[in-house]
C-alpha positions as a Markdown table, in Angstrom:
| # | Residue | x | y | z |
|---|---|---|---|---|
| 1 | Met | -17.5 | 34.8 | -37.7 |
| 2 | Leu | -14.2 | 34.1 | -36.2 |
| 3 | Ser | -11.4 | 34.7 | -37.8 |
| 4 | Leu | -8.5 | 32.6 | -39.1 |
| 5 | Pro | -6.0 | 33.5 | -36.9 |
| 6 | Val | -8.9 | 33.4 | -33.6 |
| 7 | Val | -9.4 | 29.7 | -35.3 |
| 8 | Leu | -6.0 | 28.7 | -35.2 |
| 9 | Ala | -5.6 | 30.1 | -31.6 |
| 10 | Leu | -8.6 | 28.2 | -30.0 |
| 11 | Val | -7.5 | 24.8 | -31.9 |
| 12 | Val | -3.7 | 25.3 | -30.1 |
| 13 | Gly | -5.1 | 26.5 | -26.9 |
| 14 | Ala | -7.4 | 23.2 | -26.7 |
| 15 | Ser | -4.5 | 20.9 | -27.4 |
| 16 | Pro | -5.4 | 17.5 | -25.3 |
| 17 | Ala | -3.9 | 16.6 | -22.0 |
| 18 | Ser | -1.0 | 14.4 | -21.8 |
| 19 | Pro | -1.2 | 10.9 | -21.5 |
| 20 | Leu | 0.0 | 10.5 | -17.9 |
| 21 | Glu | -2.6 | 13.4 | -17.0 |
| 22 | Ala | -5.4 | 11.9 | -18.6 |
| 23 | Ala | -4.6 | 8.7 | -16.8 |
| 24 | Lys | -4.9 | 10.4 | -13.6 |
| 25 | Val | -8.6 | 11.5 | -14.6 |
| 26 | His | -9.6 | 8.4 | -15.6 |
| 27 | Leu | -8.1 | 6.5 | -12.8 |
| 28 | Ala | -10.0 | 8.8 | -10.2 |
| 29 | Ala | -12.7 | 7.7 | -11.8 |
| 30 | Gly | -12.0 | 4.4 | -11.9 |
| 31 | Lys | -12.1 | 3.9 | -15.7 |
| 32 | Leu | -9.1 | 1.3 | -16.0 |
| 33 | Asp | -9.9 | 0.5 | -19.3 |
| 34 | Asp | -9.5 | 4.3 | -19.9 |
| 35 | Val | -5.8 | 4.1 | -17.7 |
| 36 | Leu | -4.6 | 1.4 | -20.3 |
| 37 | Phe | -5.3 | 2.8 | -23.4 |
| 38 | Asp | -3.9 | 6.1 | -22.1 |
| 39 | Leu | -0.5 | 4.6 | -20.9 |
| 40 | Asp | 0.1 | 1.3 | -23.1 |
| 41 | Gly | 2.9 | 1.6 | -25.1 |
| 42 | Lys | 3.8 | 4.9 | -24.1 |
| 43 | Thr | 7.0 | 6.6 | -23.1 |
| 44 | Phe | 8.1 | 8.9 | -20.4 |
| 45 | Pro | 11.0 | 11.1 | -19.9 |
| 46 | Pro | 13.2 | 9.9 | -16.6 |
| 47 | Ala | 11.1 | 12.9 | -14.5 |
| 48 | Glu | 7.9 | 11.5 | -15.2 |
| 49 | Arg | 8.7 | 8.0 | -15.2 |
| 50 | Pro | 8.2 | 7.2 | -11.2 |
| 51 | Ala | 5.0 | 9.3 | -11.3 |
| 52 | Ala | 3.8 | 6.9 | -14.2 |
| 53 | Ala | 4.8 | 4.0 | -12.2 |
| 54 | Ala | 2.9 | 4.9 | -9.3 |
| 55 | Val | -0.5 | 5.9 | -11.2 |
| 56 | Leu | -0.1 | 2.5 | -12.8 |
| 57 | Ala | 0.3 | 0.9 | -9.7 |
| 58 | Glu | -2.7 | 2.3 | -8.2 |
| 59 | Ala | -4.8 | 1.2 | -10.9 |
| 60 | Ala | -3.2 | -2.8 | -10.5 |
| 61 | Arg | -4.4 | -2.3 | -7.3 |
| 62 | Ser | -7.9 | -1.2 | -8.2 |
| 63 | Ala | -8.2 | -4.4 | -11.0 |
| 64 | Leu | -7.1 | -6.6 | -7.9 |
| 65 | Glu | -9.9 | -5.4 | -5.9 |
| 66 | Ser | -12.3 | -5.8 | -8.8 |
| 67 | Lys | -10.7 | -9.3 | -9.2 |
| 68 | Asp | -9.5 | -8.8 | -13.1 |
| 69 | Leu | -6.5 | -10.4 | -12.2 |
| 70 | Val | -5.1 | -10.5 | -15.7 |
| 71 | Leu | -5.5 | -6.8 | -16.2 |
| 72 | Ala | -4.2 | -6.1 | -12.5 |
| 73 | Leu | -0.7 | -7.8 | -13.6 |
| 74 | Gln | -0.8 | -6.5 | -17.0 |
| 75 | Phe | -0.8 | -3.1 | -15.0 |
| 76 | Ala | 1.8 | -4.3 | -12.4 |
| 77 | Gln | 4.2 | -5.3 | -15.0 |
| 78 | Met | 4.0 | -1.7 | -16.8 |
| 79 | Ala | 4.6 | 0.0 | -13.6 |
| 80 | Leu | 7.7 | -2.1 | -12.7 |
| 81 | Arg | 9.3 | -1.6 | -16.5 |
| 82 | Leu | 9.1 | 2.1 | -15.8 |
| 83 | Asp | 10.4 | 1.8 | -12.0 |
| 84 | Lys | 11.5 | -1.5 | -10.6 |
| 85 | Asn | 11.3 | -0.8 | -7.4 |
| 86 | Gln | 7.7 | 0.5 | -6.9 |
| 87 | Pro | 6.3 | -1.0 | -4.2 |
| 88 | Leu | 2.7 | -1.3 | -4.6 |
| 89 | Ala | 3.3 | -2.7 | -8.0 |
| 90 | Leu | 5.7 | -5.5 | -6.1 |
| 91 | Glu | 2.9 | -5.8 | -3.7 |
| 92 | Thr | 0.4 | -6.3 | -6.4 |
| 93 | Gly | 2.2 | -8.4 | -8.9 |
| 94 | Ala | 2.7 | -10.6 | -5.7 |
| 95 | Leu | -0.6 | -11.0 | -4.6 |
| 96 | Thr | -1.9 | -11.1 | -8.3 |
| 97 | Ser | 0.7 | -14.6 | -9.0 |
| 98 | Leu | 0.0 | -16.1 | -5.6 |
| 99 | Arg | -4.1 | -15.8 | -6.8 |
| 100 | Gln | -3.1 | -17.4 | -10.2 |
| 101 | Lys | -0.7 | -20.1 | -8.1 |
| 102 | Gln | 2.0 | -18.7 | -9.7 |
| 103 | Phe | 4.3 | -19.2 | -7.1 |
| 104 | Asp | 7.4 | -18.7 | -9.1 |
| 105 | Pro | 6.7 | -15.2 | -10.0 |
| 106 | Ala | 4.9 | -14.5 | -6.7 |
| 107 | Glu | 7.7 | -15.4 | -5.0 |
| 108 | Asp | 10.2 | -12.8 | -6.8 |
| 109 | Tyr | 7.4 | -10.0 | -6.1 |
| 110 | Ala | 7.8 | -10.5 | -3.0 |
| 111 | Asp | 11.2 | -11.1 | -2.6 |
| 112 | Arg | 11.8 | -8.0 | -4.4 |
| 113 | Trp | 9.4 | -6.1 | -2.0 |
| 114 | Ile | 11.2 | -7.3 | 1.2 |
| 115 | Ala | 14.4 | -6.0 | -0.3 |
| 116 | Leu | 13.4 | -2.3 | -0.3 |
| 117 | Asp | 12.8 | -3.0 | 3.5 |
| 118 | Pro | 13.7 | -5.6 | 4.7 |
| 119 | Lys | 12.4 | -5.3 | 8.5 |
| 120 | Ala | 8.9 | -4.3 | 7.2 |
| 121 | Ala | 6.1 | -6.4 | 8.5 |
| 122 | Ala | 3.8 | -6.5 | 5.4 |
| 123 | Pro | 6.1 | -8.1 | 2.8 |
| 124 | Arg | 7.4 | -10.7 | 5.0 |
| 125 | Leu | 3.8 | -12.1 | 5.7 |
| 126 | Leu | 3.0 | -12.1 | 1.8 |
| 127 | Arg | 5.9 | -13.8 | 1.4 |
| 128 | Ala | 5.1 | -16.4 | 4.3 |
| 129 | Glu | 1.8 | -17.0 | 2.7 |
| 130 | Ile | 3.4 | -17.8 | -0.5 |
| 131 | Ser | 5.4 | -20.6 | 1.0 |
| 132 | Leu | 2.5 | -21.6 | 2.6 |
| 133 | Glu | 1.0 | -22.4 | -0.6 |
| 134 | Glu | 3.9 | -24.1 | -1.6 |
| 135 | Gly | 4.6 | -26.4 | 1.3 |
| 136 | Glu | 7.4 | -24.6 | 2.7 |
| 137 | Trp | 6.6 | -25.4 | 6.2 |
| 138 | Ala | 10.0 | -24.1 | 7.9 |
| 139 | Lys | 10.4 | -21.4 | 5.5 |
| 140 | Val | 7.2 | -20.0 | 6.9 |
| 141 | Ile | 8.3 | -20.1 | 10.6 |
| 142 | Ser | 11.6 | -18.4 | 9.5 |
| 143 | Leu | 9.8 | -15.7 | 7.5 |
| 144 | Thr | 7.3 | -14.8 | 10.3 |
| 145 | Arg | 9.7 | -15.2 | 13.3 |
| 146 | Glu | 11.0 | -11.1 | 12.6 |
| 147 | Val | 7.5 | -10.0 | 11.8 |
| 148 | Asn | 6.3 | -7.4 | 14.5 |
| 149 | Ala | 2.2 | -8.0 | 14.9 |
| 150 | Ala | 2.1 | -4.1 | 16.1 |
| 151 | Lys | 3.1 | -3.0 | 12.8 |
| 152 | Leu | 0.4 | -5.1 | 11.1 |
| 153 | Ser | -3.2 | -3.6 | 11.1 |
| 154 | Gln | -5.8 | -6.2 | 12.7 |
| 155 | Ala | -7.0 | -7.8 | 9.6 |
| 156 | Asp | -3.3 | -8.7 | 8.6 |
| 157 | Arg | -2.6 | -10.0 | 12.3 |
| 158 | Ala | -5.4 | -12.4 | 11.5 |
| 159 | Arg | -3.8 | -13.4 | 8.7 |
| 160 | Leu | -0.2 | -13.9 | 10.4 |
| 161 | Val | -2.0 | -16.3 | 13.3 |
| 162 | Ser | -3.2 | -18.1 | 10.3 |
| 163 | Val | -0.3 | -18.5 | 8.7 |
| 164 | Val | 1.3 | -19.4 | 12.0 |
| 165 | Gln | -0.8 | -21.7 | 12.9 |
| 166 | Ala | -1.3 | -23.5 | 9.8 |
| 167 | Ala | 2.9 | -24.0 | 9.5 |
| 168 | Thr | 2.5 | -25.4 | 13.0 |
| 169 | Lys | 0.6 | -27.9 | 12.5 |
| 170 | Glu | 1.9 | -29.6 | 9.3 |
| 171 | Leu | 5.4 | -29.3 | 11.4 |
| 172 | Gly | 4.0 | -31.1 | 14.4 |
| 173 | Glu | 5.4 | -34.4 | 13.5 |
| 174 | Arg | 9.2 | -32.9 | 13.6 |
| 175 | Glu | 10.5 | -32.4 | 17.1 |
| 176 | Ser | 13.2 | -29.7 | 15.9 |
| 177 | Ala | 10.6 | -28.0 | 13.9 |
| 178 | Arg | 7.8 | -28.3 | 16.5 |
| 179 | Ser | 10.1 | -26.7 | 19.1 |
| 180 | Glu | 10.7 | -23.7 | 16.7 |
| 181 | Ala | 7.3 | -23.2 | 16.0 |
| 182 | Lys | 5.9 | -23.4 | 19.5 |
| 183 | Thr | 8.3 | -20.7 | 20.4 |
| 184 | Leu | 7.3 | -18.3 | 17.5 |
| 185 | Gln | 3.9 | -19.2 | 18.2 |
| 186 | Gln | 4.7 | -17.9 | 22.1 |
| 187 | Gln | 5.8 | -14.9 | 20.9 |
| 188 | Leu | 3.0 | -14.2 | 18.9 |
| 189 | Glu | 0.7 | -14.6 | 21.7 |
| 190 | Val | 2.8 | -12.2 | 23.9 |
| 191 | Gln | 2.5 | -9.5 | 21.1 |
| 192 | Met | -1.3 | -10.3 | 20.1 |
| 193 | Ala | -1.7 | -9.7 | 24.4 |
| 194 | Gln | 0.2 | -6.7 | 24.3 |
| 195 | Leu | -1.6 | -5.2 | 21.3 |
| 196 | Glu | -5.3 | -6.0 | 23.1 |
| 197 | Arg | -4.1 | -4.4 | 26.3 |
| 198 | Ala | -3.1 | -1.3 | 24.5 |
| 199 | Ala | -6.5 | -0.9 | 22.4 |
| 200 | Ser | -8.3 | -1.7 | 25.9 |
| 201 | Thr | -6.5 | 1.1 | 27.3 |
| 202 | Ala | -7.1 | 3.4 | 24.1 |
| 203 | Arg | -10.8 | 3.0 | 24.1 |
| 204 | Ala | -10.9 | 3.9 | 27.7 |
| 205 | Met | -9.4 | 7.1 | 27.1 |
| 206 | Pro | -10.3 | 10.1 | 25.5 |
| 207 | Val | -9.8 | 10.5 | 21.8 |
| 208 | Arg | -6.1 | 10.6 | 21.8 |
| 209 | Ala | -5.8 | 12.5 | 18.5 |
| 210 | Gln | -8.3 | 15.1 | 19.1 |
| 211 | Gly | -6.7 | 19.0 | 18.9 |
| 212 | Gln | -3.8 | 17.5 | 16.7 |
| 213 | Lys | -2.8 | 18.7 | 13.5 |
| 214 | Val | -3.7 | 16.3 | 10.9 |
| 215 | Ile | -2.0 | 16.2 | 7.2 |
| 216 | Val | -2.9 | 14.0 | 4.5 |
| 217 | Tyr | -0.4 | 13.7 | 2.0 |
| 218 | Gly | -2.2 | 12.1 | -1.4 |
| 219 | Thr | -2.4 | 13.1 | -5.0 |
| 220 | Ala | -6.0 | 13.9 | -7.0 |
| 221 | Trp | -6.0 | 10.7 | -8.7 |
| 222 | Cys | -5.2 | 8.6 | -5.6 |
| 223 | Gly | -8.5 | 6.4 | -4.8 |
| 224 | Tyr | -7.1 | 5.6 | -1.3 |
| 225 | Cys | -6.4 | 9.3 | -0.9 |
| 226 | Ser | -10.2 | 9.8 | -1.4 |
| 227 | Lys | -10.9 | 6.9 | 0.8 |
| 228 | Ala | -8.9 | 8.4 | 3.7 |
| 229 | Lys | -10.2 | 11.7 | 3.4 |
| 230 | Ala | -14.0 | 10.3 | 3.2 |
| 231 | Trp | -12.8 | 8.6 | 6.3 |
| 232 | Leu | -11.9 | 11.5 | 8.4 |
| 233 | Thr | -14.6 | 13.8 | 7.2 |
| 234 | Ala | -17.0 | 11.3 | 8.2 |
| 235 | His | -15.5 | 10.9 | 11.4 |
| 236 | Gln | -15.5 | 14.9 | 11.9 |
| 237 | Val | -11.8 | 15.0 | 11.7 |
| 238 | Gln | -10.5 | 18.2 | 10.3 |
| 239 | Phe | -7.6 | 18.4 | 8.3 |
| 240 | Glu | -5.4 | 19.6 | 5.9 |
| 241 | Ser | -4.9 | 18.4 | 2.3 |
| 242 | Lys | -1.4 | 18.2 | 0.7 |
| 243 | Asp | -0.9 | 17.1 | -3.1 |
| 244 | Ile | 2.6 | 16.2 | -3.2 |
| 245 | Glu | 2.7 | 16.1 | -7.2 |
| 246 | Lys | 1.2 | 19.9 | -7.3 |
| 247 | Glu | 3.1 | 21.4 | -4.3 |
| 248 | Pro | 6.5 | 20.3 | -4.2 |
| 249 | Glu | 7.4 | 21.4 | -1.0 |
| 250 | Ala | 4.5 | 19.4 | 0.1 |
| 251 | Ala | 6.7 | 16.4 | -1.6 |
| 252 | Glu | 9.9 | 17.5 | 0.4 |
| 253 | Glu | 8.1 | 18.2 | 3.7 |
| 254 | Leu | 6.8 | 14.6 | 3.5 |
| 255 | Ala | 9.8 | 12.9 | 2.5 |
| 256 | Ala | 11.5 | 14.5 | 5.7 |
| 257 | Lys | 8.9 | 13.2 | 7.6 |
| 258 | Lys | 9.5 | 10.0 | 6.1 |
| 259 | Arg | 13.4 | 10.0 | 6.7 |
| 260 | Arg | 12.7 | 10.9 | 10.2 |
| 261 | Val | 10.9 | 7.4 | 10.9 |
| 262 | Gly | 13.2 | 5.6 | 8.9 |
| 263 | Arg | 10.9 | 4.9 | 5.8 |
| 264 | Arg | 11.9 | 6.0 | 2.4 |
| 265 | Gln | 9.6 | 3.9 | 0.2 |
| 266 | Gly | 6.0 | 3.9 | 0.0 |
| 267 | Gly | 3.3 | 5.6 | -1.7 |
| 268 | Val | 0.2 | 7.5 | -0.8 |
| 269 | Pro | -1.9 | 8.5 | 1.3 |
| 270 | Val | 0.5 | 9.5 | 4.2 |
| 271 | Ile | -1.6 | 10.6 | 7.5 |
| 272 | Asp | 0.2 | 13.2 | 9.5 |
| 273 | Val | -1.5 | 12.8 | 12.9 |
| 274 | Gly | 0.4 | 15.6 | 15.5 |
| 275 | Gly | 3.7 | 14.1 | 14.1 |
| 276 | Glu | 2.5 | 10.0 | 14.1 |
| 277 | Leu | 2.3 | 9.1 | 10.5 |
| 278 | Val | 0.1 | 6.6 | 9.3 |
| 279 | Phe | 0.9 | 4.9 | 6.5 |
| 280 | Gly | -1.6 | 4.0 | 3.7 |
| 281 | Phe | -5.7 | 4.1 | 4.5 |
| 282 | Asp | -5.1 | 2.2 | 7.4 |
| 283 | Val | -8.7 | 1.9 | 9.3 |
| 284 | Pro | -7.3 | 0.0 | 12.3 |
| 285 | Ala | -4.7 | 3.0 | 13.0 |
| 286 | Leu | -7.2 | 5.6 | 12.2 |
| 287 | Glu | -9.6 | 3.9 | 14.5 |
| 288 | Arg | -7.1 | 4.2 | 17.2 |
| 289 | Leu | -6.2 | 7.6 | 16.9 |
| 290 | Phe | -9.8 | 8.8 | 16.2 |
| 291 | Pro | -11.8 | 6.3 | 18.3 |
| 292 | Ser | -15.7 | 6.5 | 18.0 |
| 293 | Arg | -17.1 | 8.7 | 20.9 |
C-alpha cells in the first residue's frame, strides 16, 4: 500500500497539461471540437498570446478545409482577439466570409492582411476575388495590376488569370477600362510565358536542390508542417527538422533568415533549401526545387 505522501506526490505530478498544450495535441490529431473546448474563453499572458493565436489560426484553416465555415470563422475571430495581425487568421477570416457572401467583413479581413505586406501577391489576389464577387470590376484591375504572378503557386496563377479575364470581360463596354484591362492582360501573359519558360528549363535540368541542405522550420502541432515533411520524405529528400517553439535558437535563426528576404510576417512551415525559403506547404515550389526523376 502506498503511503499518503507518495499518493499526494503522484497526484501533483500528474497535473493536466495547460489548455494551450492540450490544444496543440488535439490540433495535431485533427480534433477541432476539442481545440475549441481547450481554448474557448481562456485567457493567456502576453507572452503566450501569439502562440495561442497561431494554434487557433491553424485550427481555422483546418475547419475551412473541412467546409465547416461557422467553426472556421469562430477560430479566426478567437485568434484575432489574441493577435489582431495574425496573417493566417486574417486570410481564413476573409475566405470564410467570402464563401458565406458576407462581403463587408471579407473586405475588412483582406484589407488588414494586405496592410501587413502591401506588395504581397496572395492577399491582393484574394481581395481582387472579393471585388469581383461584388461587381467592382475596376477595383479588380487596380488590385491585380501589382500582383507578381511569379510569386504565386500554379493554382493561384490560374485564379489570377480567371479574375483578370472575368473583370476584362465585364469592362469590355467601357473604352478606358478596356484599355487598362488589356494592358494588364498583356503584362500577365508576359509573366505567364516567362514562368513557363523557367519551368521548362527546370524540367530539363538535373535536380536543382540535390545536395543542398534542407531545413524545415515548424511546430509539433502544425498540420501543414507534417504534410511538408511527409512530402519531402516521399520524394527521398533528406532534411533537418527544427521546432521553433521548443528551440528558441531555431526561432531566432528563422527570424533572421526572414529578415534577409524582407519577410516579417507568416507562419510555418518555412523550408530552407540551400538558402532559398519556401513559405508554407507550397507544392509547386517544392516540385520546382525537387523535380521528379
